DOTORVEX-63212 format. One line per 2 residues: number of its first residue (from 1); their letters; for each residue x, y, z of C-alpha. Coordinates in steps of 0.2 Angstrom, whole numbers, padded with zeros to 4 digits. Last residue first. Layout:
NUM = a = X/Y/Z ~ ...
% end
This chain:
117 = rk = 0102/-0029/-0141 ~ 0101/-0025/-0122
115 = kw = 0086/-0015/-0119 ~ 0085/0002/-0110
113 = al = 0072/0003/-0097 ~ 0055/0013/-0099
111 = se = 0043/-0002/-0098 ~ 0054/-0009/-0085
109 = vy = 0049/0006/-0073 ~ 0062/0005/-0058
107 = ne = 0058/0018/-0046 ~ 0074/0028/-0039
105 = eg = 0065/0042/-0028 ~ 0070/0060/-0030
103 = ll = 0052/0066/-0025 ~ 0047/0076/-0040
101 = in = 0056/0067/-0054 ~ 0057/0049/-0046
99 = rl = 0039/0051/-0041 ~ 0033/0058/-0057
97 = vl = 0040/0042/-0066 ~ 0032/0030/-0052
95 = iy = 0015/0039/-0055 ~ 0017/0037/-0073
93 = rd = 0019/0018/-0072 ~ 0004/0018/-0061
91 = iy = -0006/0028/-0073 ~ -0003/0017/-0088
89 = ek = -0006/0001/-0078 ~ -0022/0007/-0070
87 = ny = -0032/0016/-0085 ~ -0045/0019/-0071
85 = ss = -0047/0020/-0053 ~ -0028/0024/-0050
83 = kf = -0024/0025/-0030 ~ -0017/0040/-0023
81 = as = -0014/0041/-0004 ~ 0005/0040/-0004
79 = fl = 0007/0052/-0021 ~ -0004/0064/-0010
77 = ll = 0006/0062/0005 ~ 0024/0063/-0003
75 = lt = 0017/0078/-0014 ~ 0011/0087/0003
73 = ek = 0030/0085/0009 ~ 0038/0091/-0006
71 = df = 0029/0106/-0008 ~ 0014/0108/-0019
69 = lf = 0008/0119/-0033 ~ 0024/0122/-0044
67 = hl = 0030/0105/-0044 ~ 0013/0097/-0047
65 = sl = 0009/0108/-0062 ~ 0027/0106/-0069
63 = ak = 0027/0087/-0066 ~ 0010/0084/-0074
61 = dt = 0012/0094/-0090 ~ -0002/0090/-0102
59 = sn = -0014/0088/-0086 ~ -0029/0076/-0087
57 = yi = -0027/0061/-0076 ~ -0014/0066/-0065
55 = ik = -0018/0084/-0064 ~ -0036/0079/-0060
53 = sf = -0031/0067/-0047 ~ -0020/0080/-0038
51 = lq = -0034/0094/-0037 ~ -0046/0080/-0030
49 = qk = -0032/0075/-0017 ~ -0030/0092/-0013
47 = kr = -0047/0094/-0009 ~ -0048/0079/0002
45 = fn = -0033/0088/0010 ~ -0041/0103/0017
43 = ns = -0029/0113/0025 ~ -0030/0127/0013
41 = vv = -0015/0134/0003 ~ -0017/0123/-0012
39 = is = -0036/0124/-0013 ~ -0037/0142/-0012
37 = ni = -0024/0144/-0027 ~ -0035/0133/-0037
35 = dn = -0051/0142/-0032 ~ -0042/0158/-0036
33 = at = -0038/0151/-0055 ~ -0055/0150/-0056
31 = in = -0067/0134/-0057 ~ -0084/0133/-0066
29 = yd = -0080/0114/-0073 ~ -0080/0108/-0089
27 = wy = -0064/0113/-0095 ~ -0057/0109/-0077
25 = cd = -0041/0098/-0081 ~ -0033/0103/-0096
23 = kl = -0039/0122/-0098 ~ -0039/0125/-0079
21 = iq = -0023/0116/-0077 ~ -0015/0127/-0092
19 = ai = -0021/0143/-0083 ~ -0014/0138/-0066
17 = iq = 0003/0134/-0076 ~ 0001/0151/-0084
15 = dk = -0003/0160/-0068 ~ 0013/0151/-0059
13 = kl = 0024/0158/-0074 ~ 0018/0175/-0073
11 = me = 0021/0175/-0053 ~ 0039/0168/-0057
9 = sr = 0042/0181/-0069 ~ 0035/0195/-0057
7 = pe = 0046/0188/-0043 ~ 0063/0188/-0055
5 = ea = 0059/0205/-0062 ~ 0067/0214/-0046
3 = iv = 0082/0203/-0046 ~ 0085/0207/-0063
1 = m = 0086/0226/-0059
% end
């Protein structure tokens, strides 16, 4: 019985994540959950980059959103192609942290390192 509920709970979680992305990133656009799903499964890398950028700049839970939407190979391509356009220092630091979390890298982020006293 638990096995039958897992796909449903997974679907509900993904719907909640997409709803949060719409709220955080597309509040001023006429974009639907189906539009987001279409972008994720499409071969249009430019659209994926736009979605990725929106999440990086606006999402309240960047790691969870990116983890649920994109596979690891796509994330690697998206991170490699991303160039921050404003708030550069903050966004670049966040990118390093996200790369560590989502891709298993070990990037050093000085501002987040433990300091010796």
